[in-house]
MARPAGU-990784 format. One record per residue (C-alpha): residue in one letter; x, y negated, z. Coordinates in steps of 0.05 Angstrom, whole numbers, padded with zeros to 5 digits, always signed. Last residue first. Layout:
BEGIN
aXYZ/...
REM end
This chain:
BEGIN
g+00226-00695+00421/m+00263-00673+00484/s+00331-00705+00464/r+00383-00706+00521/e+00409-00777+00540/v+00463-00821+00519/t+00460-00898+00523/t+00505-00956+00498/v+00564-00916+00475/v+00627-00949+00447/d+00661-00957+00518/l+00656-00879+00526/v+00636-00865+00599/r+00566-00839+00575/i+00598-00786+00530/d+00631-00748+00592/r+00569-00750+00631/l+00525-00721+00575/l+00577-00665+00568/r+00576-00654+00642/s+00501-00648+00642/l+00504-00599+00582/h+00553-00555+00618/k+00507-00554+00684/l+00448-00538+00637/d+00481-00479+00606/w+00536-00451+00558/v+00530-00505+00506/e+00510-00510+00432/v+00500-00578+00401/g+00452-00612+00353/f+00474-00685+00354/v+00430-00745+00345/l+00472-00809+00330/r+00436-00875+00330/t+00470-00935+00306/l+00484-01005+00336/n+00510-01072+00312/a+00473-01092+00251/d+00409-01060+00275/q+00386-00985+00294/p+00425-00952+00239/s+00410-00877+00229/m+00451-00815+00239/f+00433-00740+00245/l+00484-00688+00262/n+00484-00612+00261/t+00514-00552+00296/i+00566-00586+00342/n+00598-00539+00389/a+00614-00551+00462/d+00680-00536+00495/a+00683-00607+00530/s+00740-00627+00485/g+00695-00613+00422/i+00642-00658+00448/i+00689-00714+00466/d+00719-00709+00399/s+00654-00717+00367/v+00639-00780+00406/r+00709-00811+00388/a+00701-00789+00312/l+00631-00819+00306/t+00655-00888+00337/g+00719-00892+00296/p+00698-00950+00249/a+00640-00990+00285/n+00569-00987+00293/v+00567-00987+00372/a+00529-00927+00401/i+00462-00902+00417/v+00467-00827+00432/d+00411-00773+00430/i+00434-00704+00447/k+00400-00640+00424/a+00404-00570+00452/p+00421-00500+00433/f+00447-00443+00472/r+00516-00410+00477/e+00525-00335+00495/n+00584-00311+00533/s+00550-00274+00587/q+00594-00255+00646/p+00540-00266+00700/a+00487-00232+00659/l+00429-00275+00641/d+00355-00272+00668/w+00327-00336+00656/r+00252-00349+00673/l+00189-00352+00637/d+00118-00371+00646/l+00076-00355+00585/w+00026-00401+00546/e-00015-00376+00483/d-00079-00365+00522/s-00083-00440+00541/l-00085-00465+00473/d-00112-00537+00487/e-00042-00562+00511/f-00004-00531+00450/e+00008-00594+00413/t+00032-00627+00476/l+00087-00574+00479/a+00127-00610+00425/e+00144-00663+00477/a+00192-00614+00512/g+00195-00630+00586/i+00180-00553+00604/p+00240-00530+00563/y+00212-00490+00505/v+00218-00416+00487/v+00184-00382+00426/i+00154-00317+00444/g+00133-00268+00387/e+00133-00290+00315/g+00076-00256+00284/p+00023-00292+00326/k+00058-00349+00367/l+00063-00339+00443/i+00091-00403+00470/g+00141-00389+00525/v+00155-00434+00586/i+00221-00456+00612/r+00253-00494+00674/d+00321-00507+00643/g+00382-00476+00680/p+00398-00433+00621/v+00388-00475+00557/a+00332-00491+00512/g+00329-00514+00438/i+00305-00583+00415/e+00266-00572+00348/e+00278-00502+00327/n+00247-00468+00388/m+00285-00413+00418/s+00270-00340+00401/v+00241-00277+00442/a+00221-00215+00406/k+00290-00217+00378/g+00324-00256+00324/s+00335-00317+00369/a+00368-00315+00436/g+00377-00274+00499/v+00355-00248+00565/v+00291-00284+00581/p+00256-00253+00646/i+00180-00262+00649/a+00151-00298+00708/n+00118-00256+00761/s+00150-00286+00819/l+00135-00357+00797/a+00198-00401+00791/e+00193-00462+00838/a+00167-00527+00816/a+00201-00590+00830/e+00242-00607+00773/a+00193-00578+00724/y+00139-00619+00755/k+00177-00682+00743/e+00186-00662+00670/r+00114-00648+00662/r+00096-00715+00691/r+00146-00750+00642/g+00119-00708+00578/p+00045-00721+00592/l+00015-00662+00631/r-00038-00608+00615/f+00002-00547+00637/m-00015-00473+00640/f+00023-00420+00676/d-00016-00354+00675/a-00039-00379+00602/a-00007-00318+00567/g-00069-00274+00583/s-00119-00312+00620/l-00110-00356+00681/g-00080-00336+00747/s-00091-00398+00789/m-00032-00441+00769/n-00076-00498+00738/f-00049-00565+00716/w-00079-00633+00707/g-00065-00700+00676/d-00070-00775+00686/g-00075-00763+00759/s-00085-00694+00784/p-00148-00656+00766/k-00157-00591+00801/t-00183-00531+00761/s-00194-00481+00815/a-00218-00411+00797/g-00287-00406+00819/v-00304-00344+00772/r-00240-00308+00756/e-00262-00247+00792/v-00321-00244+00752/r-00279-00244+00686/y-00237-00186+00716/d-00302-00142+00721/p-00285-00103+00656/f-00216-00082+00683/v-00174-00044+00632/a-00209-00080+00574/t-00211-00148+00612/m-00137-00144+00621/v-00121-00119+00553/d-00162-00180+00522/l-00130-00224+00569/a-00063-00204+00541/p-00083-00230+00473/l-00067-00184+00416/e-00032-00214+00355/g+00021-00248+00398/r+00077-00209+00373/g+00089-00179+00443/v+00017-00162+00451/a+00016-00126+00386/a+00080-00091+00405/l+00049-00065+00469/a-00016-00042+00431/d+00025-00006+00378/a+00067+00029+00433/v+00005+00048+00469/s-00023+00081+00407/p-00077+00078+00354/r-00099+00005+00370/a-00173-00018+00360/l-00169-00051+00430/k-00232-00016+00453/p-00207+00047+00423/l-00139+00040+00463/v-00177+00033+00530/a-00153+00102+00563/e-00081+00090+00538/l-00077+00022+00572/k-00089+00054+00641/a-00035+00105+00628/p+00013+00049+00612/e+00008+00023+00683/f-00004-00054+00701/t-00020-00071+00770/k-00070-00122+00787/g-00075-00186+00830/g-00092-00230+00767/s-00022-00258+00764/a+00005-00188+00771/f-00035-00164+00710/t-00009-00225+00665/s+00063-00212+00685/k+00060-00136+00675/l+00027-00149+00609/i+00077-00198+00584/k+00133-00151+00605/e+00099-00095+00568/g+00091-00136+00508/m+00167-00155+00509/g+00185-00079+00510/s+00137-00070+00452/y+00166-00124+00410/r+00229-00095+00377/q+00211-00021+00379/i+00144-00035+00348/s+00173-00082+00296/e+00223-00031+00280/e+00168+00021+00272/r+00128-00027+00228/t+00189-00042+00187/a+00203+00029+00175/r+00131+00044+00158/r+00121-00015+00114/i+00185+00003+00075/g+00168+00076+00068/a+00096+00058+00045/r+00124+00009-00007/a+00173+00061-00032/k+00124+00118-00037/g+00070+00071-00068/t+00119+00057-00125/v+00132-00012-00152/v+00185-00045-00107/v+00197-00120-00103/n+00145-00148-00054/e+00159-00094-00006/w+00233-00110-00009/a+00220-00171+00028/a+00214-00127+00094/p+00289-00114+00088/p+00301-00039+00098/v+00309-00009+00168/k+00363+00045+00179/h+00426+00004+00170/s+00493+00038+00159/g+00492+00027+00087/r+00478+00072+00026/v+00499+00065-00048/i+00449+00100-00090/n+00475+00131-00156/v+00431+00121-00217/e+00441+00147-00284/d+00393+00108-00329/g+00359+00146-00386/n+00295+00102-00392/k+00308+00034-00360/l+00313+00014-00287/q+00296-00053-00256/t+00352-00081-00209/i+00328-00092-00139/a+00386-00054-00107/p+00436-00100-00139/a+00484-00066-00193/p+00554-00036-00191/r+00569+00002-00257/g+00573+00075-00268/n+00509+00081-00309/i+00474+00044-00251/q+00512+00043-00185/a+00468+00021-00133/s+00460-00027-00072/s+00442-00027+00004/c+00396+00035+00010/s+00390+00060+00083/n+00313+00060+00083/g+00312+00086+00012/v+00358+00143+00028/d+00320+00163+00091/t+00255+00164+00050/h+00285+00213+00002/v+00302+00215-00074/a+00237+00180-00094/y+00256+00129-00040/a+00322+00113-00075/f+00290+00110-00144/d+00242+00058-00121/i+00299+00020-00090/a+00337+00024-00156/t+00278-00011-00184/s+00215+00008-00219/g+00187-00032-00280/r+00155+00027-00312/p+00133+00078-00263/l+00181+00131-00242/a+00202+00198-00268/i+00264+00231-00232/l+00309+00278-00267/r+00364+00311-00227/g+00429+00310-00266/k+00477+00310-00205/p+00490+00236-00208/s+00415+00224-00209/f+00377+00215-00271/c+00323+00167-00297/f+00258+00175-00334/v+00214+00111-00340/q+00142+00119-00340/d+00077+00079-00354/h+00038+00052-00293/f-00028+00047-00264/l-00036+00108-00219/e+00018+00104-00167/l+00008+00030-00153/r-00066+00040-00153/t-00057+00092-00102/q-00017+00048-00056/e-00066-00007-00059/m-00124+00034-00041/v-00087+00069+00016/d-00059+00006+00050/d-00122-00007+00087/p-00117+00064+00118/h-00064+00044+00168/d-00068+00092+00227/p-00075+00155+00183/d-00006+00151+00154/s-00002+00206+00105/l-00012+00163+00042/s+00059+00165+00019/e+00060+00240+00028/v-00004+00248-00008/t+00028+00210-00066/r+00089+00252-00065/r+00046+00316-00060/l+00004+00294-00120/w+00065+00278-00160/a+00097+00346-00150/y+00028+00375-00167/a+00023+00339-00235/r+00095+00359-00249/s+00083+00434-00248/e+00069+00452-00317/p+00142+00467-00340/l+00142+00542-00332/l+00204+00576-00310/e+00163+00635-00285/s+00193+00626-00213/k+00186+00551-00218/a+00115+00553-00243/r+00098+00600-00186/n+00129+00557-00132/e+00097+00492-00157/f+00027+00525-00167/d+00034+00557-00098/d+00052+00489-00069/a-00007+00456-00102/n-00054+00507-00073/y-00108+00536-00126/i-00079+00599-00155/g-00135+00643-00181/d-00096+00666-00245/k-00138+00613-00285/y-00105+00561-00241/l-00037+00589-00261/s-00054+00582-00338/h-00076+00510-00327/a-00142+00490-00367/a-00174+00457-00302/i-00107+00427-00288/g-00107+00385-00350/q-00171+00391-00390/e-00156+00351-00454/a-00082+00354-00455/i-00074+00424-00427/e-00120+00449-00478/n-00078+00411-00532/m-00013+00441-00504/g-00041+00510-00511/h-00063+00495-00582/t+00006+00471-00601/r+00023+00398-00606/i+00036+00340-00656/q+00008+00273-00641/l+00003+00226-00702/e-00001+00148-00700/v-00017+00110-00766/r+00007+00044-00784/e-00031+00023-00849/n+00016+00003-00905/s-00042+00019-00958/p-00026+00093-00947/g+00013+00111-00886/i+00070+00074-00847/v+00089+00125-00792/t+00082+00126-00715/t+00106+00186-00676/h+00084+00224-00613/l+00106+00296-00597/s+00063+00330-00546/r+00063+00357-00475/y+00021+00330-00417/d+00037+00362-00350/n+00009+00304-00312/q+00078+00279-00294/k+00095+00271-00370/p+00133+00325-00404/t+00204+00316-00423/s+00222+00370-00478/i+00150+00366-00503/y+00139+00296-00487/d+00184+00273-00543/k+00167+00202-00563/f+00177+00166-00628/r+00159+00095-00641/e+00228+00065-00634/p+00234+00056-00708/v+00167+00063-00749/a+00174+00129-00791/r+00167+00125-00864/y+00116+00178-00891/r+00125+00241-00928/m+00191+00268-00902/h+00174+00241-00834/v+00111+00287-00835/v+00148+00351-00855/g+00204+00335-00801/l+00148+00329-00749/a+00118+00391-00770/a+00184+00428-00758/y+00190+00398-00691/c+00118+00421-00669/e+00133+00489-00705/e+00185+00504-00652/d+00128+00503-00596/r+00084+00552-00637/e+00013+00552-00667/v+00003+00482-00696/i-00046+00428-00678/v-00034+00360-00713/r-00077+00305-00679/f-00085+00242-00723/g-00091+00170-00699/i-00121+00107-00725/l-00118+00043-00685/d-00042+00039-00692/s-00046-00031-00707/l-00077-00092-00676/q-00083-00162-00707/e-00157-00154-00729/f-00178-00140-00659/s-00150-00201-00634/v-00087-00209-00593/s-00072-00230-00519/n-00025-00172-00510/r-00056-00144-00446/d-00127-00166-00465/m-00124-00137-00535/k-00092-00074-00508/r-00146-00068-00455/f-00199-00075-00504/i-00170-00025-00552/s-00165+00029-00496/y-00236+00011-00475/p-00264+00022-00543/r-00227+00092-00556/k-00173+00093-00607/y-00195+00126-00670/r-00187+00202-00684/s-00169+00243-00742/k-00162+00320-00740/v-00110+00362-00771/t-00108+00437-00761/a-00040+00471-00776/t-00013+00532-00808/i+00060+00518-00824/d+00091+00554-00885/a+00127+00489-00906/a+00077+00483-00965/a+00020+00490-00915/l+00049+00433-00876/d+00052+00388-00938/s-00024+00406-00956/v-00049+00396-00886/v-00014+00326-00884/t-00040+00305-00953/r-00111+00325-00941/e-00111+00294-00873/i-00080+00231-00900/e-00128+00224-00957/e-00191+00235-00912/v-00167+00180-00866/l-00153+00131-00924/s-00224+00148-00957/r-00258+00134-00886/t-00218+00069-00874/r-00271+00015-00886/e-00330+00053-00856/r-00291+00074-00796/m-00267+00002-00785/e-00340-00030-00787/a-00360+00024-00735/l-00298+00006-00693/k-00317-00068-00698/e-00387-00057-00671/h-00366-00010-00617/m-00316-00060-00594/l-00367-00117-00593/a-00416-00076-00556/h-00365-00057-00500/a-00344-00130-00500/d-00415-00153-00484/p-00424-00097-00430/h-00361-00114-00393/l-00367-00082-00328/n-00419-00031-00342/q-00399-00007-00412/f-00327-00008-00390/s-00344+00038-00331/l-00379+00088-00377/e-00323+00087-00425/e-00269+00093-00374/l-00304+00152-00344/e-00312+00183-00412/e-00239+00174-00429/r-00215+00204-00361/i-00260+00263-00368/s-00231+00280-00436/q-00160+00264-00414/m-00158+00312-00354/g-00086+00312-00346/m-00083+00308-00272/r-00057+00236-00275/g-00111+00223-00324/a-00163+00244-00279/l-00135+00200-00223/p-00134+00143-00273/a-00209+00153-00285/y-00224+00162-00210/l-00185+00102-00181/d-00191+00035-00214/m-00241+00047-00266/t-00287+00090-00222/e-00281+00037-00166/q-00297-00018-00215/s-00360+00022-00242/i-00384+00034-00170/r-00378-00038-00151/e-00411-00060-00219/r-00470-00012-00208/k-00479-00033-00138/d-00488-00104-00157/p-00530-00086-00218/p-00581-00041-00179/v-00580+00035-00197/h-00615+00070-00253/h-00561+00051-00306/l-00512+00094-00265/t-00538+00160-00291/r-00477+00180-00332/m-00433+00150-00278/n-00461+00193-00223/h-00454+00251-00270/l-00378+00237-00280/r-00366+00223-00204/d-00392+00291-00187/a-00352+00325-00244/l-00292+00285-00217/k-00305+00308-00144/v-00313+00380-00168/l-00246+00382-00203/l-00213+00345-00146/v-00236+00395-00093/r-00214+00450-00140/v-00142+00427-00126/d-00140+00459-00057/d-00094+00434-00002/a-00069+00377-00041/i-00138+00360-00062/a-00160+00358+00012/i-00103+00310+00025/l-00125+00265-00033/l-00195+00265-00011/r-00177+00248+00060/r-00135+00187+00035/l-00192+00167-00013/n-00243+00168+00044/e-00193+00129+00088/g-00183+00078+00036/q-00256+00069+00021/r-00272+00058+00095/t-00211+00009+00105/k-00233-00032+00045/k-00305-00031+00070/s-00280-00059+00134/v-00263-00045+00206/l-00287+00028+00207/e-00348+00051+00248/i-00345+00126+00241/g-00409+00168+00239/k-00395+00196+00171/l-00334+00202+00129/k-00342+00229+00060/t-00354+00303+00048/l-00319+00330-00017/g-00263+00366+00025/q-00317+00392+00069/v-00352+00427+00013/l-00285+00459-00011/e-00267+00482+00061/g-00338+00512+00067/i-00331+00549+00002/e-00268+00584+00027/k-00297+00594+00096/g-00356+00636+00074/f-00426+00622+00041/k-00475+00627+00099/a-00433+00624+00160/d-00382+00577+00131/i-00439+00530+00107/e-00473+00536+00175/a-00407+00516+00210/r-00395+00461+00166/t-00463+00431+00184/s-00528+00420+00143/d-00573+00365+00165/t-00574+00332+00099/d-00536+00281+00060/e-00464+00289+00080/i-00465+00366+00097/t-00508+00381+00039/d-00473+00335-00013/h-00424+00385-00045/l-00472+00446-00042/l-00485+00456-00113/a-00415+00436-00134/a-00387+00481-00079/v-00423+00540-00108/v-00396+00523-00176/s-00321+00516-00147/a-00331+00583-00111/q-00354+00612-00180/d-00288+00596-00213/l-00280+00538-00262/k-00297+00543-00335/l-00295+00466-00344/d-00364+00467-00377/t-00381+00509-00313/v-00360+00449-00270/i-00403+00402-00313/s-00464+00447-00302/a-00449+00450-00225/v-00452+00373-00225/e-00516+00378-00263/l-00548+00422-00206/p-00517+00377-00153/h-00555+00316-00185/t-00620+00350-00200/f-00626+00369-00130/y-00644+00294-00114/p-00712+00303-00148/d-00718+00249-00201/g-00743+00180-00181/s-00685+00145-00220/t-00656+00123-00152/r-00653+00194-00135/t-00702+00232-00092/q-00697+00272-00026/h-00747+00318+00010/r-00725+00379-00023/h-00652+00366-00013/q-00639+00423+00035/h-00684+00469-00001/m-00656+00458-00071/a-00585+00466-00041/y-00602+00533-00005/v-00640+00561-00066/y-00580+00548-00116/a-00530+00573-00064/r-00568+00638-00052/d-00575+00646-00128/l-00502+00636-00139/l-00481+00684-00085/e-00531+00738-00111/q-00505+00729-00182/d-00435+00745-00163/a-00395+00736-00227/g-00361+00799-00258/p-00360+00773-00331/i-00332+00706-00311/y-00329+00666-00376/s-00401+00677-00403/q-00421+00698-00332/v-00419+00627-00307/r-00466+00599-00360/e-00512+00660-00349/f-00516+00648-00277/l-00534+00577-00287/e-00587+00595-00338/t-00613+00648-00289/q-00622+00596-00232/r-00659+00549-00274/m-00632+00485-00306/m-00677+00422-00297/
REM end
């Protein structure tokens, strides 16, 4: 175990003025707080934060980061508090340790929710101070190095999480060496057989290609020296996991792969990168479409280099990466090697502003980080975080331009919709189509490198919900979900309030939003509007709200009458939620009841038709004047049925889904409503025309027609019609009934 003096010497080697007293205090405090704890391996727990601190010193981070590494588990795993850390080591270190601390003492809905919330908080902490990420990656790296001590099921879960999130996150921040080690360790645990096979194949390949590699190194160094370019040339083979992923993605064998051998050419100055590229292409034939210039157009993680693939000796494909020493340091260590970071700037905004003011290109990683944090900024829906972050991490890039020349980097496969959301959320929400390279194109068109994209905006402010399945970026998906969620809340919250008022009134209570706000934690809803909308959508039973506000309501219900009546029964004693008006009557009995019953005073008013929180059933419709009830269907809202509808029999056992409704139309309403007419008529030429003419003459509208022969003489005609109200429908039935070709006519309720 590393001693205090050794730790100080490591820090002092790159920070001559390091504070030994601070480092010693942190060392002793962490060792004392973890003194009774051991790791799964049986080692003292303190060995873990000490090793994390060692990795942090390898990255040459400041002493505050080293201290945070020593203390990173104290708040989470000991009785230490944030206030105590602030008092002993200062607010700066306290904020770092807090940013590294997982959630504690909060019962979240699921493991996915808990992981998502932890990740969201971590990313937000990173945006405030990038050192949080550096220490977190060091923490995860040491945990992965010692993962063989934990049980297999936990080992697999941690490895998958590392592969899905932490390794790509390290890559996004440009820390390639840490990414590769995390991937290697995860690969070893997730696919041990494939891992062993890849290492075996690579060992054989190294032996077979040793002379080839040495020849290329000598040739490139000699050619560059002849061109007066001082360079270092290093060979490297693709990593086992990278090979495995390529084999899996392309469904090929190891022997079918090319570009497994690579060379890194390190030169002194930027302009020498392009000169060296020319020298290499003069020696070896370049592979078409295999050249990438990440110097003029850096990656989002600040990576800068020239990539080319050439045909080397023995017709082997060989990849070369050409970069300067500074570019190589950024490529390996990412933000840990950033020149601005070394100047003591840790906040992402400061990085961005300083980089712009000094015309430096190394600011893309922080712009990406802020965009990612913005897309994860909704604390009420942490379930989406894991998915959105994966969307942002796992994609190659395409580079597109706005009409004004703004460069926007997007994941490969992105659409014009993704581009619109990358410009601004409002632009995405109102996007209707696009012009790509001056030509009109659908909004769902996938973009290619170099496309110029002009977004055509419409008057709408809510995007189609189906776009969520089309877009690629987390920001676009989050924007669509947020907009549709807000629209849904606006649409359904009013109906939810009416349902609750009706339910509370039937129970002898008065609904007040303030009472609902007090019980939101019990209902697992973040706001009153969310709760009201959930009731309106049928996701939250009104009875649950009633019993949350009035816990003794169930006691009040004891003794409620359930009076049998003939061949069926009904109960109007103020039952739960939507079942304040529940029927169990055959169709005929229900129809008789509908004719006799008076509307309840607390019935919910129905104003309009489909497309809102209230919609008509598709089978038979309903018209003003009908005695109506509503069935509360989760995700659909209230579906209106006339009380005599045969379809209601399938809901007779679902008492919580029934609502009593009443019509509430304006006197001058010009809205038609759907109904069905069942006609038995003579099967003769002109019969359909005569019945249709009567319907048109009565100012009704035919929406559909079903015909079926009954026998040689009669045929059945079922019309879907739209009428003004029940009186209008009754007159229409009377007019059809007097036709001499009509045997029977009635309204269809089935």
